[in-house]
C-alpha positions in Angstrom: 0.0 0.0 0.0 1.2 3.5 -0.6 2.6 5.3 2.3 1.3 8.7 3.2 4.5 10.2 2.8 5.4 8.3 -0.6 6.0 10.9 -3.3 5.0 8.4 -5.9 1.5 8.5 -4.4 1.0 12.2 -4.4 3.2 13.2 -7.5 2.4 12.6 -11.1 -1.1 12.1 -12.8 -3.9 10.5 -10.8 -5.1 7.2 -11.9 -7.9 4.9 -10.9 -5.4 2.6 -9.3 -4.5 5.3 -6.9 -8.3 5.8 -6.2 -8.5 2.0 -5.4 -5.4 2.2 -3.2 -6.8 5.1 -1.2 -10.4 3.8 -0.7 -9.2 0.4 0.5 -6.4 2.0 2.6 -9.2 4.3 4.2 -11.4 1.1 4.9 -8.7 -0.8 6.7 -7.5 2.3 8.7 -11.0 3.1 10.1 -12.3 -0.4 9.9 -15.3 0.3 7.9 -16.8 -1.5 4.8 -16.7 0.7 1.6 -20.6 1.0 1.3 -20.6 2.5 4.8 -18.1 5.3 4.0 -19.2 8.9 4.2 -18.1 11.9 2.2 -16.7 13.3 5.4 -14.5 10.2 5.8 -13.1 10.7 2.4 -12.4 14.4 2.8 -10.6 13.8 6.1 -8.3 11.2 4.6 -5.0 12.8 3.1 -5.1 10.2 0.2 -8.8 10.1 -0.5 -9.0 13.9 -0.4 -7.0 14.0 -3.5 -9.3 11.9 -5.6 -10.6 14.0 -8.5 -14.3 14.9 -8.4 -14.5 13.4 -5.0 -17.9 12.1 -4.0 -19.4 8.8 -2.9 -19.8 7.9 -6.7 -16.0 7.3 -6.6 -16.4 4.7 -3.9 -19.1 3.0 -5.9 -16.8 2.9 -8.9 -14.3 1.1 -6.9 -16.8 -1.3 -5.5 -17.9 -2.1 -9.2 -14.2 -2.5 -10.4 -13.4 -4.9 -7.6 -16.5 -7.0 -8.3 -15.6 -7.1 -11.9 -12.1 -8.4 -11.2 -13.6 -11.1 -8.9 -16.0 -12.3 -11.8 -13.1 -12.3 -14.1 -11.3 -14.7 -11.8 -14.3 -16.8 -11.4 -14.5 -17.6 -15.2 -13.7 -21.1 -16.4 -11.2 -21.6 -19.4 -12.2 -23.7 -22.2 -10.5 -24.6 -25.5 -7.2 -23.0 -24.4 -3.5 -24.0 -24.7 -2.1 -22.8 -21.4 1.6 -22.6 -20.7 2.3 -22.2 -16.9 5.9 -21.2 -16.1 7.8 -21.3 -12.9 11.3 -20.2 -12.1 11.7 -23.2 -9.6 9.8 -26.3 -8.9 6.8 -25.5 -6.5 6.7 -21.7 -7.7 3.6 -22.5 -10.1 1.8 -24.4 -7.3 2.4 -21.9 -4.6 1.2 -19.0 -6.9 -1.7 -20.6 -8.9 -2.8 -24.2 -7.9 -6.5 -23.4 -7.3 -6.6 -21.4 -10.6 -5.0 -24.3 -12.4 -7.1 -27.2 -11.1 -10.2 -25.7 -12.7 -8.4 -25.6 -16.0 -7.3 -29.2 -15.6 -10.9 -30.4 -15.1 -11.9 -29.3 -18.6 -10.6 -31.8 -21.3 -10.7 -29.1 -24.0 -7.8 -27.4 -22.4 -4.2 -28.3 -23.2 -2.3 -27.5 -20.0 1.5 -27.4 -20.0 4.0 -26.7 -17.2 7.3 -25.4 -17.9 9.9 -25.1 -14.9 12.9 -23.1 -15.9 15.7 -24.1 -13.5 16.8 -27.3 -11.9 16.3 -26.2 -8.3 19.0 -28.5 -7.1 20.1 -26.0 -4.4 16.8 -26.7 -2.6 17.7 -30.2 -1.8 19.9 -30.8 1.3 22.7 -33.3 1.3 20.9 -34.9 4.3 17.9 -35.5 2.3 19.8 -36.9 -0.7 21.8 -39.2 1.7 18.7 -40.7 3.2 17.3 -41.1 -0.3 20.3 -43.1 -1.4 20.4 -45.2 1.8 16.7 -46.1 1.5 17.2 -47.1 -2.2 19.8 -49.4 -1.2 17.7 -50.8 1.6 14.9 -51.6 -0.8 17.3 -53.1 -3.3 18.7 -55.4 -0.7 15.1 -56.4 0.4 14.5 -57.5 -3.1 11.8 -54.8 -3.3 13.2 -53.0 -6.5 12.3 -55.8 -9.0 12.9 -53.7 -12.2 16.6 -54.4 -11.9 16.0 -58.1 -12.7 14.8 -57.3 -16.2 17.6 -58.3 -18.6 17.6 -54.9 -20.4 17.1 -52.6 -17.4 20.7 -51.3 -17.2 21.0 -50.9 -21.0 17.7 -49.1 -21.8 14.9 -50.3 -19.6 15.7 -47.6 -16.8 14.5 -44.9 -19.2 10.9 -46.2 -19.3 7.9 -46.4 -16.9 8.6 -43.0 -15.1 4.7 -42.7 -15.3 4.4 -46.0 -13.4 6.7 -44.5 -10.5 4.3 -41.6 -10.3 1.2 -43.7 -10.4 2.7 -46.2 -7.8 3.5 -43.2 -5.4 0.1 -41.6 -5.8 -1.8 -45.0 -5.5 -0.2 -45.2 -2.0 -1.0 -41.7 -1.2 -4.6 -42.9 -1.5 -3.9 -46.0 0.4 -2.1 -44.1 3.2 0.9 -46.3 2.8 4.2 -44.2 3.3 6.5 -47.2 2.9 5.2 -47.9 -0.5 5.2 -44.1 -1.3 8.9 -44.1 -0.5 9.5 -47.2 -2.5 8.0 -45.5 -5.6 10.3 -42.5 -4.9 13.4 -44.8 -4.7 12.5 -46.4 -8.0 12.8 -42.9 -9.6 16.1 -42.3 -7.7 17.4 -45.5 -9.1 16.4 -44.9 -12.6 18.0 -41.4 -12.6 21.2 -42.7 -11.0 21.6 -45.4 -13.7 21.2 -42.7 -16.3 23.6 -40.2 -14.7 26.5 -42.7 -13.9 26.1 -45.2 -16.6 25.6 -48.0 -14.1 25.6 -51.5 -15.6 24.8 -53.8 -12.8 23.4 -54.1 -9.2 27.0 -54.2 -8.0 27.7 -50.9 -9.9 24.7 -49.4 -8.1 25.9 -50.6 -4.6 29.3 -49.4 -5.2 28.4 -45.9 -6.5 25.6 -45.3 -3.9 28.1 -46.4 -1.0 30.6 -43.9 -2.3 28.2 -41.0 -2.7 26.7 -41.7 0.8 30.2 -41.5 2.2 31.0 -38.3 0.4 27.8 -36.8 1.5 28.6 -37.7 5.2 31.9 -36.2 4.9 30.5 -32.9 3.6 32.4 -33.0 0.3 31.2 -30.5 -2.4 28.6 -32.1 -4.7 29.8 -33.3 -8.0 27.9 -32.1 -11.2 26.2 -35.5 -11.2 24.9 -35.1 -7.6 23.7 -31.7 -8.4 21.8 -33.1 -11.3 20.3 -35.9 -9.2 19.1 -33.3 -6.8 17.4 -31.5 -9.7 15.9 -34.6 -10.8 14.3 -35.2 -7.3 12.7 -31.8 -7.7 11.4 -32.6 -11.2 9.8 -35.8 -9.8 8.0 -33.7 -7.1 6.8 -31.4 -9.7 5.5 -34.3 -11.8 3.6 -35.7 -8.7 1.8 -32.6 -7.9 0.2 -32.1 -11.3 -0.4 -35.9 -11.7 -2.9 -35.3 -8.9 -5.3 -34.1 -11.8 -4.0 -36.5 -14.3 -1.4 -34.4 -16.0 0.8 -36.5 -18.4 4.6 -36.3 -18.2 4.8 -34.9 -21.7 3.0 -31.9 -20.6 5.6 -31.1 -17.8 8.7 -29.5 -19.3 12.0 -29.3 -17.3 13.9 -26.7 -19.1 16.9 -26.7 -16.8 18.1 -23.2 -18.0 21.7 -22.5 -17.1 21.0 -19.6 -14.8 23.3 -21.1 -12.0 26.1 -21.7 -14.4 27.5 -18.3 -14.8 31.3 -17.8 -14.7 31.2 -14.0 -14.1 32.4 -12.4 -11.1 28.9 -12.3 -9.5 27.5 -15.8 -9.9 23.7 -16.3 -10.5 21.7 -16.5 -7.4 20.3 -19.6 -5.7 16.9 -19.8 -4.2 16.0 -17.8 -1.2 15.7 -14.2 -0.6 18.3 -11.8 -2.2 17.3 -8.5 -1.0 20.8 -7.4 0.0 22.3 -7.8 -3.4 26.1 -7.4 -3.8 27.0 -3.7 -5.0 29.1 -5.2 -7.8 26.0 -6.7 -9.5 24.3 -3.3 -9.3 27.3 -1.7 -10.7 27.0 -3.9 -13.7 23.7 -2.4 -14.8 20.4 -4.1 -15.7 20.6 -7.9 -16.3 19.7 -9.1 -19.8 19.1 -12.7 -20.6 21.6 -14.8 -22.7 19.7 -15.6 -26.1 21.1 -19.0 -26.5 21.1 -20.1 -23.0 18.1 -18.5 -21.5 15.7 -17.4 -24.4 16.0 -19.9 -27.2 14.7 -22.9 -25.2 11.5 -20.9 -24.2 11.0 -19.5 -27.6 11.2 -22.9 -29.2 8.5 -24.2 -26.9 6.3 -21.2 -27.6 6.6 -21.9 -31.4 5.9 -25.6 -30.8 3.0 -25.3 -28.3 1.5 -22.1 -29.6 -0.1 -21.2 -26.2 -3.1 -18.9 -25.9 -2.5 -18.3 -22.2 0.9 -17.8 -20.4 1.3 -17.5 -16.7 4.6 -15.9 -15.4 6.0 -15.0 -11.9 6.7 -11.2 -12.1 8.7 -10.3 -9.1 11.0 -7.4 -9.4 14.7 -7.8 -8.9 15.3 -7.8 -5.1 11.7 -8.8 -4.2 12.5 -12.4 -3.8 14.9 -14.8 -5.4 16.5 -13.1 -8.2 16.1 -16.0 -10.4 12.4 -15.1 -10.5 13.3 -11.7 -12.1 15.7 -13.3 -14.4 13.2 -16.0 -15.7 10.6 -13.3 -16.2 13.1 -11.2 -18.3 14.0 -14.4 -20.3 10.2 -15.1 -21.0 9.5 -11.6 -21.9 12.2 -11.6 -24.5 11.0 -14.9 -26.0 7.5 -13.5 -26.1 8.9 -10.4 -27.8 10.7 -12.5 -30.5 7.7 -14.7 -31.0 5.7 -11.6 -31.7 8.1 -10.8 -34.6 6.9 -14.0 -36.4 3.3 -14.7 -35.0 0.2 -12.8 -34.3 0.0 -12.5 -30.5 -3.0 -10.0 -30.4 -5.2 -12.8 -28.7 -2.5 -14.0 -26.3 -3.3 -13.4 -22.6 -0.5 -13.2 -20.0 -1.2 -13.7 -16.2 1.5 -12.4 -14.0 1.5 -14.1 -10.6 3.3 -13.8 -7.2 3.5 -16.4 -4.5 5.5 -16.4 -1.1 8.2 -14.1 -1.7 6.1 -10.9 -2.7 2.3 -10.0 -3.1 0.2 -7.8 -5.2 -1.7 -5.0 -3.7 -5.4 -5.4 -4.7 -5.2 -2.3 -6.8 -2.2 -3.7 -8.8 -4.1 -6.9 -9.7 -7.0 -7.1 -12.1 -8.0 -10.7 -11.6 -9.2 -12.1 -8.3 -9.3 -15.9 -8.1 -11.8 -17.4 -5.6 -10.2 -20.1 -3.4 -12.6 -22.5 -1.7 -12.0 -24.6 1.4 -11.8 -27.6 -0.9 -9.2 -26.0 -2.9 -7.2 -25.3 0.4 -7.5 -28.8 1.3 -6.3 -30.2 -2.0 -3.4 -27.7 -2.1 -2.2 -28.4 1.5 -2.3 -32.3 1.0 -0.7 -32.2 -2.5 2.2 -29.8 -1.1 2.9 -32.2 1.6 2.7 -35.4 -0.2 4.6 -34.2 -3.2 7.2 -31.7 -2.3 9.2 -33.9 0.0 12.3 -31.6 0.0 10.3 -28.5 0.7 7.9 -29.3 3.6 10.9 -28.1 5.7 12.5 -25.9 3.1 16.3 -25.3 2.7 15.6 -21.7 1.9 12.6 -20.6 4.2 10.9 -17.2 3.9 12.5 -15.1 6.7 9.2 -13.7 7.7 7.5 -17.1 8.1 8.3 -20.3 10.3 6.4 -23.0 8.4 5.8 -24.8 5.3 5.5 -22.6 2.1 2.1 -24.0 1.6 0.9 -22.4 4.8 2.4 -19.1 3.9 0.6 -19.2 0.5 -2.7 -19.9 2.2 -2.1 -17.1 4.7 -1.7 -14.6 1.8 -4.8 -15.9 0.1 -6.8 -15.4 3.3 -5.4 -12.0 3.8 -6.3 -11.0 0.1 -10.0 -12.1 0.8 -10.1 -10.1 4.0 -9.1 -7.0 2.0 -11.6 -7.5 -0.6 -14.4 -8.1 2.0 -13.7 -4.4 3.1 -14.7 -3.4 -0.4 -17.6 -5.8 -1.3 -18.8 -6.6 2.3 -18.9 -10.0 3.8 -22.5 -10.6 2.7 -21.5 -10.3 -1.0 -19.9 -13.7 -0.7 -22.2 -15.7 1.6 -25.5 -14.3 -0.1 -24.2 -14.9 -3.7 -26.2 -17.0 -6.0 -23.1 -18.4 -7.5 -21.7 -21.5 -5.5 -18.2 -20.7 -6.3 -18.5 -17.0 -4.7 -20.4 -18.6 -1.6 -17.5 -21.1 -1.2 -14.9 -18.4 -1.4 -12.6 -18.1 1.7 -9.4 -16.9 0.0 -8.3 -15.0 -3.2 -5.5 -15.3 -5.5 -4.4 -11.9 -7.1 -3.2 -11.9 -10.6 -2.3 -9.2 -13.3 -3.7 -9.9 -16.7 -1.9 -8.4 -19.6 -1.5 -8.7 -23.4 1.8 -9.6 -25.0 2.8 -6.0 -25.5 1.8 -5.0 -22.1 3.9 -7.9 -20.6 7.0 -7.0 -22.7 6.6 -3.3 -21.7 6.3 -4.3 -18.0 9.5 -6.3 -18.2 11.4 -3.5 -19.8 10.0 -0.9 -17.2 11.4 -3.1 -14.4 14.8 -3.4 -16.2 15.0 0.4 -16.6 14.2 1.0 -12.9 17.4 -1.0 -12.0 19.6 0.9 -14.5 
C-alpha cells in the first residue's frame, strides 16, 4: 500500500489505481466497509481527499471495479492452450494451484507446465543421503524388482517413469508411506543409472556407497549429484500435477543455465536476495543470454502455440532474483515470438507467491479459493514436495511450510476485498463458487505488448 509520505503516490497524474489504493486504505484504517463510508470520511483522509471529483460515486466505482475483477477470476477456461511457467519447482503451485485445477478439469484445455531451472540448491545433502540409503535398503530387500529385467541397465531404466508416479500416488490414496517411499526410490535408481552409466546391481551398490560417504563427509557435490538433486525436484513437480492427471509429456523441465554463470557475480540460488552485492548493481540491468536463456523458451512457444501464459513477475530484489531473470527471459522470448506470429489474442497472467504479493489495486483478476481448494493444495504440497515441507531456503518472515504461507496470503487477500464488497456479498451470492470463497489469488492479466513493456520498465528501474 502507498505510504502517506510516498511521493510516488502524491506526485504525477492521478489514476484509478490510486483511487482504489486510497479507498481500500481508508477502509482498513478506520475499519469500515466501503458501502458505509461517508463523504466526510473521504475528505478527512489525506489520500482520498486527492481523488478528482471526490464524491461517494467514486467509492461505488471502486466497488464495481473490484467486483468485476472477482468475476473475471471466477471464469472457467475452455479450448485454451495454457503454458504455466515457474522459475523453480513449486513456484507455479504456490502461486496458482486453485486457478490451475479448474483448468485441468476441462478436457478441451491443453495445460502445460514449464519449470525453468533445476532447483538442485533446494535439496539438502541430508535429504539426498537418506534417499540413497533407502534405495539401497529396498534393493537389498528385493523390493526393487525392475533391476531383474535383462535390459534394465541398457535401456529399460529410461521407461515407466509414469508408473513410478502412479505407484506413489496410489499409495498416497492407500495411506501407505512405505510404498510411497519405494516409488520415490524407484525414480532415484532410474535417474542414477542414467547419470553414472551403471551397468549392474553391483555398480549401483558401489556408486551409492561412495556417494553416501561423500555426503556424510560434507564433500562438495559433483555435477552428477547436483543433477540428481534437480531430478528429485522434477519428480516432485510431476507428482503434484499428476494429482489431476497431467501426463509427463505436458511437464517440461527446461534446466536453464542460470546457475552456471562464470562471471564475477554468480547467478543467485533460491532464497531471498534483498541484500544484493554492490558489484551486480554496478554492472547495470541484467539481460538474458539468448542462446542459454531465451531460445529454449522461444522454441516451446513456437511448438505449443499457447493462448495463455502465466509468469512470476517479481521485481529484482523482491525475492529470489532467479524469478526476475526468468521473467526477463520469458519476456524476451515473447517479444521475439511476436515478430513471427500474431499474438494479439495471447493473454498473460502475472502471479506472485510467497516472496512478494500484489496490492489489490495492482491486480486485475481475483481468483476465488474454496476450502476444498485449500485442502487439495495443502495435501498435495505435503505429499509431493518432500524436499520443501521443511524448506532449505525458508521465507525469513514465516516459520512453516510454504503451503501455509501461501494460504495465509490468500486469506489476507480475501479479507481485504471483504472491506470493499462486504462479507454478505460472498455468503449471499447465487453463485456456488463465490459462496464457497474463503481466499483469493491476485493476478495481473496483460496482453503480449503490455507484458514486454512491464519487463522493460522493471529493467530500466534497475539501471
